C-alpha positions in Angstrom: -9.1 35.0 -29.3 -11.6 33.3 -31.6 -15.2 32.9 -30.6 -15.6 29.4 -29.2 -19.3 29.4 -30.3 -18.0 29.1 -33.9 -16.6 25.7 -33.2 -18.6 22.9 -34.7 -20.3 20.6 -32.2 -19.6 16.9 -32.0 -23.0 15.2 -32.4 -22.3 11.5 -31.5 -22.7 10.3 -28.0 -19.5 8.3 -27.5 -20.9 6.6 -24.4 -23.9 5.1 -26.2 -23.3 1.4 -27.1 -24.9 -0.4 -30.0 -28.0 -2.3 -29.1 -27.7 -6.0 -28.2 -28.7 -8.2 -31.1 -32.3 -9.3 -31.1 -31.2 -12.9 -30.8 -29.6 -12.0 -27.5 -32.6 -10.0 -26.3 -34.9 -12.9 -27.2 -32.8 -15.4 -25.4 -32.5 -13.2 -22.3 -36.3 -12.8 -22.2 -36.7 -16.5 -22.5 -34.3 -17.0 -19.6 -36.1 -14.4 -17.5 -39.4 -16.1 -18.2 -38.0 -19.4 -16.9 -36.2 -17.8 -14.0 -33.1 -19.9 -14.7 -30.5 -17.2 -14.5 -27.9 -19.1 -12.5 -25.3 -20.8 -14.8 -25.6 -24.1 -13.0 -28.6 -26.3 -12.8 -29.5 -29.5 -11.0 -32.7 -30.4 -12.9 -31.6 -30.5 -16.5 -28.6 -33.0 -16.6 -26.5 -33.0 -19.7 -27.7 -29.6 -21.0 -25.1 -26.9 -21.5 -25.9 -23.5 -20.1 -25.5 -20.3 -22.1 -22.4 -19.6 -20.1 -20.9 -23.0 -21.0 -21.7 -22.5 -24.7 -20.0 -19.1 -24.5 -17.0 -20.6 -23.0 -16.8 -23.2 -25.8 -17.2 -20.5 -28.5 -14.5 -18.4 -26.8 -12.0 -21.2 -26.6 -12.6 -22.1 -30.2 -12.3 -18.4 -31.3 -8.9 -18.1 -29.6 -7.7 -21.7 -30.4 -7.2 -22.5 -26.8 -8.3 -25.6 -24.9 -10.1 -24.2 -22.0 -12.2 -21.1 -21.1 -13.8 -20.0 -17.9 -16.5 -17.3 -17.7 -16.7 -15.1 -14.6 -18.5 -11.9 -13.5 -15.9 -9.4 -14.6 -12.5 -9.1 -16.3 -11.0 -7.9 -13.0 -12.2 -11.2 -11.4 -10.8 -13.1 -14.4 -7.4 -11.4 -13.8 -7.4 -12.2 -10.1 -8.4 -15.9 -10.8 -5.8 -16.3 -13.5 -3.1 -15.1 -11.1 -4.4 -17.1 -8.2 -4.9 -20.3 -10.3 -1.4 -19.9 -11.9 0.2 -20.2 -8.5 0.6 -16.6 -7.4 0.5 -16.5 -3.6 0.3 -13.8 -0.9 3.5 -11.8 -0.8 4.6 -12.7 -4.3 5.7 -10.0 -6.7 4.0 -9.5 -10.0 5.2 -7.3 -12.8 2.7 -5.0 -14.5 3.1 -2.2 -17.1 2.4 1.3 -15.8 -0.1 2.3 -18.5 -3.3 0.4 -17.5 -6.5 0.7 -15.6 -7.0 0.3 -11.9 -8.5 -3.2 -11.9 -5.2 -4.6 -13.2 -3.0 -3.7 -10.2 -6.2 -4.3 -8.2 -6.3 -7.9 -9.3 -2.7 -8.3 -8.1 -3.5 -6.8 -4.7 -6.7 -9.0 -4.6 -4.4 -12.1 -5.0 -2.3 -10.8 -2.0 0.6 -10.1 -4.2 2.7 -7.0 -4.6 2.7 -5.0 -7.9 6.0 -4.2 -9.4 5.2 -1.5 -12.0 7.3 -1.4 -15.2 7.8 1.7 -17.2 6.1 2.2 -20.6 7.7 3.8 -23.6 6.4 6.6 -25.9 4.3 4.0 -27.8 2.2 3.3 -24.8 3.7 -0.3 -24.5 5.9 -1.9 -21.9 9.5 -0.9 -21.9 11.3 -4.2 -22.4 14.6 -3.0 -21.0 12.9 -1.9 -17.7 10.9 -5.2 -17.7 14.1 -7.2 -17.7 15.7 -4.9 -15.1 12.8 -5.0 -12.7 12.3 -8.8 -13.2 15.9 -9.4 -12.2 15.9 -6.8 -9.3 12.5 -8.0 -7.8 12.7 -11.7 -8.4 9.1 -11.6 -9.7 8.1 -14.7 -11.6 4.8 -13.5 -13.1 4.1 -10.7 -15.6 0.5 -9.4 -15.9 0.8 -7.6 -19.2 -2.0 -5.1 -20.0 -2.6 -4.5 -23.7 -4.0 -1.1 -22.5 -6.3 0.7 -24.9 -5.4 -1.9 -27.6 -1.7 -1.1 -27.7 0.2 -4.4 -28.1 3.7 -4.6 -26.8 6.6 -6.2 -28.7 5.5 -9.7 -28.0 8.6 -11.2 -29.6 10.7 -9.5 -26.9 8.2 -10.0 -24.1 7.9 -13.7 -24.7 11.7 -14.1 -25.0 12.4 -12.3 -21.7 9.7 -14.4 -20.0 11.2 -17.6 -21.3 14.7 -16.6 -20.4 13.9 -15.6 -16.9 11.2 -18.2 -16.1 8.4 -15.7 -15.9 4.7 -16.8 -16.3 2.9 -14.4 -18.7 -0.8 -13.5 -18.0 -2.3 -11.3 -20.7 -4.9 -8.6 -20.0 -6.8 -8.5 -23.3 -9.7 -6.3 -22.2 -9.1 -4.0 -25.2 -7.7 -6.5 -27.8 -10.4 -9.1 -28.5 -9.8 -9.9 -32.2 -6.4 -8.2 -32.3 -3.0 -9.9 -33.0 0.7 -9.5 -33.1 2.4 -10.7 -36.3 -0.6 -12.8 -37.1 -0.8 -14.5 -33.6 -4.0 -13.5 -31.6 -3.5 -11.7 -28.4 -4.5 -14.0 -25.6 -2.4 -16.9 -27.0 1.1 -15.8 -26.0 1.0 -16.6 -22.3 0.0 -19.1 -19.7 -3.5 -17.5 -19.6 -5.3 -14.5 -20.9 -8.4 -12.5 -19.7 -11.0 -10.8 -21.8 -13.8 -8.3 -20.9 -17.5 -8.3 -21.8 -18.1 -4.9 -20.1 -20.4 -2.5 -22.0 -17.7 -0.4 -23.6 -15.6 -3.3 -24.8 -16.0 -5.2 -28.1 -18.7 -7.4 -26.7 -21.4 -5.9 -24.4 -23.0 -8.0 -21.8 -23.0 -5.2 -19.2 -20.3 -6.9 -17.2 -18.3 -10.2 -17.5 -14.9 -11.7 -18.0 -13.4 -14.8 -19.6 -10.2 -16.6 -18.9 -8.6 -18.7 -21.7 -5.7 -21.1 -21.2 -4.2 -24.4 -22.3 -3.1 -25.3 -18.8 -5.5 -27.9 -17.4 -4.5 -27.4 -13.8 -5.0 -23.6 -14.1 -8.4 -24.0 -15.8 -9.7 -26.5 -13.2 -8.6 -24.3 -10.3 -10.2 -21.2 -11.9 -13.5 -23.1 -12.4 -13.5 -24.2 -8.8 -12.3 -20.9 -7.4 -15.0 -19.1 -9.5 -17.7 -21.0 -7.6 -18.7 -24.1 -9.6 -19.3 -26.1 -6.4 -19.1 -29.7 -7.5 -21.0 -29.0 -10.7 -17.9 -28.4 -12.8 -18.9 -31.1 -15.3 -21.4 -28.6 -16.6 -18.5 -26.7 -18.2 -18.1 -27.4 -21.9 -14.5 -26.1 -22.4 -13.0 -27.8 -19.3 -10.2 -30.3 -18.4 -10.9 -34.0 -17.7 -12.7 -34.9 -14.5 -9.6 -36.5 -13.2 -7.9 -33.1 -12.9 -10.7 -31.9 -10.6 -10.5 -35.0 -8.5 -7.0 -34.0 -7.4 -8.3 -30.5 -6.4 -11.6 -31.2 -4.7 -11.7 -29.9 -1.2 -8.5 -27.9 -1.6 -9.9 -24.9 -3.5 -12.2 -22.3 -1.8 -15.3 -21.0 -3.5 -15.0 -17.3 -4.3 -18.4 -16.9 -6.0 -17.3 -15.0 -9.0 -19.5 -16.9 -11.5 -20.8 -15.5 -14.8 -24.6 -15.5 -15.0 -26.6 -17.2 -17.8 -28.1 -13.9 -18.6 -24.8 -12.2 -19.3 -23.7 -15.1 -21.5 -27.0 -15.1 -23.4 -26.4 -11.4 -24.3 -22.8 -12.0 -25.3 -23.2 -15.1 -27.5 -24.7 -13.6 -30.7 -22.2 -10.8 -30.6 -19.3 -13.1 -31.3 -20.4 -13.3 -34.9 -20.4 -9.5 -35.1 -16.8 -9.0 -34.1 -15.2 -8.9 -37.5 -17.6 -6.3 -38.8 -17.4 -4.2 -35.7 -13.6 -4.3 -35.9 -13.6 -3.2 -39.5 -15.8 -0.2 -38.8 -13.8 0.9 -35.8 -10.5 0.5 -37.6 -11.8 2.5 -40.5 -12.7 5.3 -38.1 -9.4 5.0 -36.3 -7.5 5.5 -39.5 -9.6 8.4 -40.6 -9.4 10.2 -37.3 -5.6 9.5 -37.0 -5.1 11.0 -40.5 -7.0 14.1 -39.5 -5.4 14.6 -36.1 -1.9 14.0 -37.6 -2.3 17.1 -39.7 -3.1 19.3 -36.6 -0.1 21.3 -35.2 0.5 20.4 -31.6 -1.0 16.9 -31.8 1.3 14.0 -31.5 0.0 10.5 -32.5 1.1 7.3 -30.9 3.3 5.3 -33.3 2.1 1.8 -34.0 4.4 -1.2 -34.8 4.1 -2.8 -38.2 3.5 -6.2 -36.5 0.6 -4.9 -34.5 -2.8 -5.8 -35.9 -4.9 -3.8 -33.5 -8.6 -3.1 -33.0 -9.1 0.7 -33.0 -11.8 1.0 -30.3 -10.1 4.2 -29.0 -7.4 6.6 -30.1 -4.7 8.2 -28.0 -2.8 11.3 -28.8 -0.3 13.6 -26.9 -0.2 17.3 -26.5 3.5 17.7 -25.6 3.6 21.4 -26.0 1.0 22.2 -23.4 1.2 22.4 -19.6 -1.2 20.6 -17.3 -3.6 23.5 -16.8 -3.7 24.1 -20.5 -4.6 20.5 -21.2 -7.3 20.6 -18.6 -8.8 23.7 -20.3 -8.5 22.0 -23.7 -10.4 19.0 -22.5 -13.1 21.2 -21.0 -13.6 23.1 -24.2 -13.9 19.8 -26.1 -16.5 18.6 -23.6 -18.5 21.9 -23.9 -18.9 21.1 -27.6 -19.9 17.5 -27.2 -16.5 15.7 -27.6 -15.8 13.7 -24.4 -12.1 13.2 -24.0 -10.1 11.4 -21.3 -6.8 12.9 -20.0 -4.5 10.6 -18.1 -2.6 13.6 -16.6 -5.5 14.7 -14.3 -4.2 15.7 -10.9 -6.9 13.5 -9.3 -8.4 10.2 -10.4 -11.4 10.9 -12.6 -14.0 8.4 -13.9 -12.2 5.3 -15.2 -8.9 7.2 -15.6 -5.9 7.0 -13.2 -2.1 6.5 -13.3 0.4 4.7 -11.1 1.3 7.7 -8.9 -2.3 7.8 -7.8 -2.3 4.2 -6.6 -1.2 4.9 -3.1 -1.6 1.3 -2.0 1.3 0.3 -4.4 4.8 0.8 -3.1 7.1 2.8 -5.3 4.3 3.6 -7.7 5.5 7.2 -8.1 9.0 6.3 -9.2 8.1 6.0 -12.9 9.4 9.1 -14.7 8.9 7.9 -18.3 5.4 6.6 -17.6 4.4 9.8 -15.8 5.8 12.0 -18.6 3.8 10.1 -21.2 0.5 10.1 -19.2 0.8 13.8 -18.3 0.1 14.8 -21.9 -1.9 11.8 -23.1 -5.5 12.2 -24.2 -7.9 9.5 -25.2 -11.0 9.5 -27.5 -13.4 6.5 -27.6 -14.2 5.1 -31.1 -17.5 3.2 -30.9 -18.7 1.2 -33.9 -21.1 4.1 -34.7 -18.2 6.5 -35.3 -17.9 7.2 -39.0 -16.1 9.6 -41.3 -18.5 12.4 -40.7 -18.0 12.2 -36.9 -14.2 11.9 -37.4 -14.2 15.2 -39.2 -16.3 16.8 -36.5 -14.0 15.5 -33.7 -10.9 16.8 -35.5 -12.5 20.2 -36.1 -13.4 20.5 -32.4 -9.9 19.5 -31.3 -8.2 21.8 -33.8 -10.3 24.8 -32.7 -9.8 24.1 -29.0 -6.0 24.0 -29.5 -6.2 27.3 -31.4 -7.9 28.8 -28.3 -5.4 27.3 -25.8 -2.2 27.9 -27.8 -3.0 30.4 -30.7 
């Protein structure tokens, strides 16, 4: 066995985000000095808050009519479902490769998740989608573009149209990505984006719903907790739409703060440059890992213009305890990897068989087979060619130790 101490260390902290632009820091400081951190105000009529400005910018960015800022992407998913007409007891389709807030949003809405298999490309299995839609009678699909993997949107949209299924997109990992030139977040009835620290825009926490449906947008604004101050939203439907809803929509207090919006606003202009850096690192690391025996990369579709904020690979030749040891060796040398096959939920990572509150969550053989050997490495904007080579060397050496 080779000496593990000979393995090069990985020197980049993958959990360290880039600093917030000075413009955001200055605006946040200005807000803190005024104390006006609530997104709604009663003393400055006609002035748009930072949150309203962010909503306008987001709607323009995606080419959608309306945007609603809330306190997390999970809250956005819940509100999108609730505002689109999902009611307690309804069934909602969702792909099995995702993170816990996605089925959690379905449960939050009182609905029942119907989990759809994913294929070896980490995207929804369209044959199983059609089968489970027909078998369950579900009329909503909450499609998670998990870790930036974009499903065959031509097929997904066709199936949804044929079966009368409303599509809600979870775009937490695909801000700026597209399918065949069409941005993710523009295929369905609504879409939700994340501003959490490890996403493409970092405001600590936050979520945004975009839609062209004026009734859905008005409901989401009222549900989010606008009180009767909804006219302070910039990217909103006409007041007449709200008049038909006043008094019928409970207030769930899921608002975005002015502070979170102030931090996020200047980062919108940085998206193209961040995406370019992350994609360059993704391609570099993919090329290096693809040359390592025992590593299987995830195939990407030609129509998929993704943002490489993370990279997934499989270790199909290893058993579970071997992968656990492999991940531990990588961690010892500075490279933090996620493994979706962990026997217990760890950190952010879980899989359907561990969601005990979801009926039939364990009956997903293709999804479980994929996730049992699936590893994940984060690619922050600071990752460059030097660090890609370090990561590949650590992974290669760890595999030589586990399976010489």
